[in-house]
NUROLUM-667760 format. One record per residue (C-alpha): residue in one letter; z, x, y. Coordinates in steps of 0.5 Angstrom, whole numbers, plus 500, padded with zeros to 3 digits. Layout:
<r=A | c3=Z | c1=X | c2=Y> $
...
END
This chain:
<r=M | c3=436 | c1=528 | c2=230> $
<r=N | c3=433 | c1=525 | c2=224> $
<r=S | c3=427 | c1=524 | c2=228> $
<r=N | c3=426 | c1=530 | c2=230> $
<r=K | c3=427 | c1=532 | c2=223> $
<r=T | c3=421 | c1=528 | c2=221> $
<r=I | c3=417 | c1=530 | c2=227> $
<r=T | c3=416 | c1=537 | c2=226> $
<r=E | c3=417 | c1=537 | c2=218> $
<r=P | c3=409 | c1=536 | c2=215> $
<r=S | c3=409 | c1=530 | c2=210> $
<r=T | c3=407 | c1=529 | c2=204> $
<r=Q | c3=401 | c1=526 | c2=205> $
<r=E | c3=399 | c1=532 | c2=209> $
<r=A | c3=402 | c1=537 | c2=205> $
<r=L | c3=397 | c1=534 | c2=199> $
<r=Q | c3=391 | c1=534 | c2=205> $
<r=A | c3=393 | c1=541 | c2=207> $
<r=L | c3=393 | c1=544 | c2=199> $
<r=S | c3=386 | c1=540 | c2=198> $
<r=N | c3=383 | c1=543 | c2=204> $
<r=Q | c3=386 | c1=550 | c2=201> $
<r=V | c3=383 | c1=548 | c2=193> $
<r=Q | c3=377 | c1=546 | c2=197> $
<r=T | c3=376 | c1=552 | c2=202> $
<r=L | c3=377 | c1=557 | c2=195> $
<r=E | c3=372 | c1=553 | c2=191> $
<r=M | c3=366 | c1=554 | c2=197> $
<r=N | c3=368 | c1=561 | c2=197> $
<r=Q | c3=367 | c1=563 | c2=189> $
<r=A | c3=361 | c1=558 | c2=189> $
<r=F | c3=358 | c1=563 | c2=195> $
<r=Q | c3=361 | c1=569 | c2=191> $
<r=E | c3=357 | c1=567 | c2=184> $
<r=D | c3=351 | c1=566 | c2=188> $
<r=S | c3=352 | c1=573 | c2=191> $
<r=M | c3=353 | c1=576 | c2=183> $
<r=E | c3=347 | c1=573 | c2=181> $
<r=A | c3=343 | c1=576 | c2=187> $
<r=M | c3=345 | c1=582 | c2=186> $
<r=E | c3=344 | c1=583 | c2=178> $
<r=K | c3=337 | c1=580 | c2=179> $
<r=T | c3=336 | c1=586 | c2=185> $
<r=I | c3=340 | c1=590 | c2=180> $
<r=V | c3=335 | c1=589 | c2=174> $
<r=Q | c3=328 | c1=590 | c2=179> $
<r=Q | c3=331 | c1=596 | c2=181> $
<r=H | c3=332 | c1=598 | c2=174> $
<r=L | c3=325 | c1=596 | c2=173> $
<r=E | c3=321 | c1=600 | c2=178> $
<r=I | c3=326 | c1=606 | c2=177> $
<r=Q | c3=323 | c1=606 | c2=170> $
<r=N | c3=317 | c1=605 | c2=172> $
<r=L | c3=318 | c1=611 | c2=177> $
<r=Q | c3=320 | c1=615 | c2=172> $
<r=N | c3=314 | c1=614 | c2=167> $
<r=Q | c3=310 | c1=616 | c2=173> $
<r=M | c3=313 | c1=622 | c2=175> $
<r=R | c3=313 | c1=623 | c2=167> $
<r=L | c3=305 | c1=622 | c2=167> $
<r=L | c3=305 | c1=628 | c2=173> $
<r=S | c3=309 | c1=632 | c2=170> $
<r=D | c3=305 | c1=633 | c2=164> $
<r=Y | c3=298 | c1=633 | c2=168> $
<r=L | c3=301 | c1=638 | c2=173> $
<r=K | c3=302 | c1=643 | c2=166> $
<r=A | c3=296 | c1=641 | c2=163> $
<r=L | c3=292 | c1=644 | c2=169> $
<r=R | c3=297 | c1=650 | c2=169> $
<r=Q | c3=295 | c1=652 | c2=162> $
<r=D | c3=288 | c1=651 | c2=165> $
<r=A | c3=288 | c1=656 | c2=170> $
<r=G | c3=284 | c1=660 | c2=168> $
<r=Q | c3=279 | c1=655 | c2=168> $
<r=G | c3=279 | c1=653 | c2=175> $
<r=G | c3=286 | c1=650 | c2=175> $
<r=I | c3=292 | c1=650 | c2=179> $
<r=K | c3=293 | c1=658 | c2=180> $
<r=S | c3=300 | c1=661 | c2=182> $
<r=P | c3=301 | c1=661 | c2=189> $
<r=E | c3=302 | c1=669 | c2=188> $
<r=D | c3=294 | c1=668 | c2=186> $
<r=E | c3=292 | c1=663 | c2=191> $
<r=V | c3=288 | c1=666 | c2=197> $
<r=P | c3=289 | c1=664 | c2=204> $
<r=P | c3=287 | c1=659 | c2=208> $
<r=P | c3=281 | c1=661 | c2=213> $
<r=H | c3=285 | c1=660 | c2=219> $
<r=Y | c3=290 | c1=665 | c2=217> $
END
């Protein structure tokens, strides 16, 4: 009966090897997650800078349109009600 018990139960060496494999797998997963987080952080920083740039462009365009509307009497942008329809209408 003892011979069956030793065959089915893992030895201490096998248990240590299994634990070592599990630790190694966990370390690889952690390294992958750290790399992924670093890549995401770089992407977020890049997107933040792009958003700031787009906001600045929108602000400039808005200021430009406001200036054109103020100059409406001098050939600037007219309100939709004041616009003449295109010739094909």
